[in-house]
C-alpha positions as semicolon CSV with decimal commas, in nm:
position;residue;x (nm);y (nm);z (nm)
1;M;1,045;-0,480;-0,748
2;N;1,008;-0,111;-0,750
3;R;1,333;0,042;-0,899
4;A;1,245;0,405;-0,818
5;P;1,536;0,585;-0,661
6;Q;1,528;0,641;-0,283
7;R;1,513;0,990;-0,138
8;E;1,851;1,150;-0,151
9;Y;1,861;1,246;0,218
10;I;1,821;0,876;0,333
11;R;2,143;0,673;0,335
12;K;2,120;0,348;0,138
13;E;2,219;0,161;0,455
14;D;1,916;0,297;0,645
15;V;1,658;0,196;0,370
16;A;1,470;-0,133;0,397
17;S;1,159;-0,268;0,233
18;T;0,890;-0,386;0,471
19;T;0,694;-0,561;0,200
20;V;0,803;-0,860;-0,006
21;A;0,757;-0,835;-0,381
22;T;0,436;-1,021;-0,489
23;D;0,609;-1,210;-0,759
24;S;0,879;-1,337;-0,517
25;K;0,613;-1,447;-0,265
26;F;0,425;-1,655;-0,526
27;I;0,730;-1,807;-0,685
28;T;0,865;-1,917;-0,354
29;G;0,527;-2,047;-0,252
30;A;0,499;-2,251;-0,580
31;I;0,844;-2,404;-0,542
32;D;0,754;-2,497;-0,175
33;A;0,423;-2,647;-0,281
34;Y;0,590;-2,848;-0,565
35;Q;0,830;-2,986;-0,298
36;Q;0,518;-3,086;-0,104
37;Q;0,586;-2,836;0,176
38;D;0,288;-2,667;0,355
39;V;0,240;-2,324;0,214
40;A;0,033;-2,027;0,362
41;F;0,027;-1,661;0,300
42;L;-0,064;-1,414;0,580
43;D;-0,138;-1,043;0,573
44;L;-0,125;-0,828;0,879
45;P;-0,354;-0,540;0,802
46;G;-0,215;-0,208;0,933
47;A;0,117;-0,352;1,025
48;F;0,292;-0,066;0,839
49;L;0,121;0,178;1,076
50;C;0,348;0,083;1,358
51;T;0,647;0,256;1,195
52;L;0,787;0,601;1,223
53;M;0,638;0,817;0,938
54;D;0,759;1,159;0,836
55;E;0,502;1,210;0,565
56;K;0,128;1,242;0,547
57;V;-0,030;0,898;0,484
58;I;-0,389;0,861;0,366
59;M;-0,547;0,520;0,434
60;T;-0,858;0,377;0,281
61;L;-1,076;0,161;0,511
62;S;-1,320;-0,064;0,336
63;G;-1,571;-0,349;0,391
64;E;-1,579;-0,492;0,750
65;L;-1,303;-0,269;0,880
66;C;-1,504;0,036;0,767
67;E;-1,808;-0,102;0,935
68;L;-1,623;-0,179;1,258
69;M;-1,486;0,177;1,280
70;C;-1,833;0,308;1,241
71;M;-1,965;0,079;1,515
72;V;-1,684;0,203;1,747
73;E;-1,740;0,576;1,682
74;P;-2,055;0,631;1,458
75;K;-2,083;1,009;1,508
76;L;-1,722;1,063;1,402
77;Y;-1,699;0,800;1,101
78;R;-2,036;0,749;0,954
79;K;-2,057;1,078;0,776
80;Y;-1,747;1,009;0,584
81;V;-1,855;0,663;0,450
82;C;-1,923;0,637;0,075
83;R;-2,035;0,346;-0,137
84;D;-1,907;0,231;-0,477
85;K;-2,119;0,118;-0,753
86;N;-2,131;-0,240;-0,610
87;G;-2,254;-0,111;-0,265
88;N;-1,922;-0,161;-0,090
89;Q;-1,861;0,097;0,170
90;S;-1,534;0,273;0,249
91;F;-1,376;0,589;0,384
92;M;-1,046;0,753;0,373
93;S;-0,852;0,877;0,672
94;S;-0,531;1,061;0,745
95;C;-0,293;0,857;0,960
96;I;-0,093;0,960;1,259
97;S;0,196;0,718;1,346
98;C;0,132;0,484;1,636
99;Y;0,497;0,389;1,680
100;M;0,522;0,200;2,012
101;Y;0,871;0,063;2,039
C-alpha cells in the first residue's frame, strides 16, 4: 500500500484507490484457493483512462497493443515506435481523458 500523503487540496472523503494492492490480491487469492474456491485474476487494460484527469498522463503502449495502434493509423503512430534490446516494440503517448459518464 502506498502511504504517500494525498494532495492537500483534495479532501480525504473524496479520495479513493482504483487499484487493489498487489499483495492483498495474491493473499486473498491464496486463501480462496486453499479453501478450494475457484480463483481468477483479471486486468482491464486502460480502465483508468475512463476517469476525470486533471494532470498530464503519459502512457506506454507495447507489444500487440502497439502494433494494433499502428495498424489503425500507421502514418500517425509508426514513426514513434521504438524497439528494446529484445526486439519488443512500444511507444509513448500523452493521454486525453475519455470520461464518458
